[in-house]
C-alpha positions in Angstrom: -24.8 -41.3 68.6 -27.9 -39.6 67.0 -31.3 -40.8 68.2 -33.2 -43.3 66.0 -36.0 -41.9 63.8 -38.6 -44.1 65.4 -37.5 -43.5 69.0 -40.1 -42.2 71.4 -39.7 -40.1 74.5 -38.6 -42.2 77.5 -37.0 -45.0 75.4 -33.6 -46.0 76.7 -30.7 -44.7 74.7 -29.0 -47.4 72.6 -25.8 -48.8 73.8 -22.7 -47.5 72.0 -21.3 -50.0 69.5 -18.3 -51.8 70.7 -15.2 -51.7 68.5 -14.5 -55.0 66.9 -11.3 -56.6 68.1 -8.5 -56.2 65.5 -7.2 -59.5 64.2 -3.6 -60.3 64.9 -1.2 -59.1 62.2 -0.3 -61.8 59.7 3.3 -60.5 59.6 5.6 -59.3 62.4 8.6 -57.0 62.3 11.9 -58.8 62.5 14.7 -56.5 61.2 14.9 -52.7 61.0 16.0 -50.9 57.9 19.3 -50.2 59.5 19.9 -53.9 60.2 19.0 -54.8 56.6 21.4 -52.2 55.3 24.2 -53.5 57.5 23.6 -57.1 56.3 23.5 -56.1 52.6 26.5 -53.9 52.7 28.6 -56.4 54.7 27.6 -59.2 52.3 28.6 -57.0 49.2 32.0 -56.2 50.7 32.7 -59.7 51.8 31.6 -61.1 48.5 33.9 -58.7 46.6 36.8 -59.7 49.0 36.3 -63.4 48.4 36.0 -63.1 44.7 39.1 -60.9 44.4 41.0 -63.4 46.6 40.0 -66.2 44.3 41.3 -64.2 41.3 44.6 -63.7 43.2 45.1 -67.3 44.3 43.6 -69.5 41.5 45.8 -69.4 38.4 42.8 -70.0 36.0 40.9 -67.0 37.3 44.1 -64.9 37.5 44.8 -65.5 33.8 41.1 -64.8 32.9 40.9 -61.5 34.8 44.4 -60.2 34.6 45.2 -56.8 36.1 46.6 -58.3 39.2 47.6 -55.0 40.8 44.0 -53.7 40.5 42.5 -57.0 41.9 45.0 -56.9 44.8 43.9 -53.3 45.6 40.2 -54.3 45.5 40.9 -57.2 47.8 42.9 -55.1 50.3 40.3 -52.3 50.6 37.2 -54.6 50.7 38.9 -56.5 53.4 39.7 -53.4 55.5 36.1 -52.0 54.9 34.2 -55.2 55.7 33.9 -54.4 59.4 32.8 -50.8 58.7 29.0 -51.4 58.3 29.0 -53.3 61.7 30.8 -50.5 63.4 28.6 -47.8 61.9 25.5 -49.9 62.8 26.4 -49.7 66.5 24.5 -46.4 66.4 21.3 -48.4 66.0 19.7 -49.5 69.2 17.9 -52.4 67.5 21.2 -53.6 66.0 22.9 -53.4 69.4 20.1 -55.4 71.0 20.4 -58.1 68.3 24.2 -58.3 68.9 23.4 -58.9 72.6 21.0 -61.7 71.7 23.6 -63.3 69.4 26.1 -63.2 72.3 23.9 -65.1 74.7 23.9 -68.9 74.7 21.4 -70.5 77.0 20.2 -74.0 77.9 17.6 -73.9 75.1 20.4 -73.3 72.6 22.2 -76.5 73.7 18.9 -78.4 73.3 18.6 -76.9 69.8 22.0 -78.1 68.9 21.4 -81.6 70.2 18.2 -81.8 68.2 19.9 -80.5 65.1 22.6 -83.1 65.3 19.9 -85.8 65.6 18.0 -84.2 62.7 15.0 -84.0 65.0 12.4 -81.6 63.6 9.5 -82.6 65.8 7.4 -79.9 67.4 9.2 -78.3 70.3 12.5 -80.1 69.6 14.3 -76.9 68.6 13.5 -74.1 70.9 14.9 -70.7 69.8 14.6 -67.1 70.5 15.0 -64.5 67.8 18.2 -66.3 66.7 18.7 -70.0 67.0 21.9 -71.7 68.2 23.1 -72.3 64.7 22.8 -68.7 63.8 24.7 -67.7 67.0 27.5 -70.1 66.3 27.8 -68.9 62.7 27.9 -65.2 63.8 30.6 -65.9 66.4 32.7 -68.0 64.0 32.5 -65.6 61.1 33.2 -62.6 63.4 36.3 -64.2 64.9 37.6 -65.4 61.5 37.0 -61.9 60.0 39.0 -60.3 62.8 41.9 -62.7 62.3 41.8 -62.3 58.5 41.8 -58.5 58.9 44.8 -58.6 61.3 46.9 -61.0 59.3 46.0 -59.1 56.1 47.2 -55.8 57.5 50.5 -57.4 58.4 50.8 -58.7 54.9 49.8 -55.3 53.4 52.0 -53.1 55.5 55.2 -55.0 55.6 56.9 -52.5 57.9 54.6 -53.2 60.8 56.2 -56.5 61.9 59.4 -58.5 61.5 59.7 -61.1 58.7 58.8 -64.1 60.9 55.5 -62.4 61.9 54.6 -61.7 58.3 55.4 -65.3 57.3 53.2 -66.6 60.0 50.4 -64.1 59.1 50.6 -65.3 55.5 50.2 -68.9 56.6 47.2 -68.2 58.8 45.6 -66.0 56.3 45.9 -68.5 53.4 44.7 -71.5 55.4 41.8 -69.6 57.2 40.4 -68.3 53.9 38.9 -71.7 52.8 37.2 -72.0 56.2 35.6 -68.6 55.8 34.4 -69.6 52.3 32.9 -72.8 53.7 31.1 -70.8 56.4 29.7 -68.4 53.8 28.6 -71.2 51.6 26.8 -72.9 54.5 25.1 -69.6 55.4 23.9 -69.1 51.8 22.7 -72.7 51.6 20.7 -72.4 54.7 19.2 -69.1 53.4 18.3 -70.7 50.1 16.4 -73.4 52.0 14.3 -71.0 54.0 12.4 -68.5 51.8 10.7 -66.8 54.7 14.0 -66.1 56.4 15.2 -64.4 53.2 12.0 -62.5 53.0 12.5 -61.3 56.6 16.0 -59.9 55.7 14.7 -58.4 52.4 11.5 -56.7 53.7 12.0 -56.6 57.5 8.9 -58.7 58.3 8.2 -62.4 58.6 5.0 -64.5 58.7 3.7 -64.9 62.2 3.2 -68.6 61.9 6.8 -69.0 60.7 8.1 -67.0 63.7 6.0 -69.2 66.1 7.3 -72.4 64.6 11.0 -71.5 64.0 11.5 -69.1 66.9 8.9 -70.0 69.6 10.8 -68.1 72.4 10.7 -64.9 70.4 7.8 -62.6 71.3 6.7 -59.5 69.4 4.8 -56.7 70.9 2.3 -54.4 69.2 4.7 -51.5 68.7 7.1 -53.7 66.8 9.7 -54.0 69.5 10.5 -57.4 70.7 11.2 -59.2 74.0 13.3 -62.2 74.2 12.2 -65.0 76.5 15.5 -66.6 77.5 
């Protein structure tokens, strides 16, 4: 630091100015670009699969759209490709870490479910890490249903893979599981529409710090953007 203009010989040197503490960031990182790409691509493929299925099974839509062979091809290929973004996303360490979080169910998750069933929204009633218990159950249910739908769909598509009784059973399971998948998706969309900050987190990758502290109090975010999970 240069000496002051009015300084005299023998005067003590001024103390260096201390850096001001940086205020905490108003927004914290939640999802990486790779994770957002996986979510959007999977949503687009699954949406096309559901819409094409509706055009195949609902007579009103079938008559309106026509071109049944083309719709069937779209349905088959979107169904086969739906798991592809998740498989490709395994190359992302952040995505693998989030899959591990979704796969862990602890005591605080059971408490979250009990509070949700009682519709208790008081402070501290719904402890959650990066993902709450509802999100974990949704991810597990949809993943399992998607695998069953893919397996039964392949048996229906490639008729030479299995005997007739297997194909008949696969058709029964496929047709009756489809409405359950639609209900899961509608529930997921409804919850997202009711939480603008959660949608913003998936769209931009960051969320408001106060929202994170209230909705996911067990989730901690470090300065470098990586997170630790206090389970």
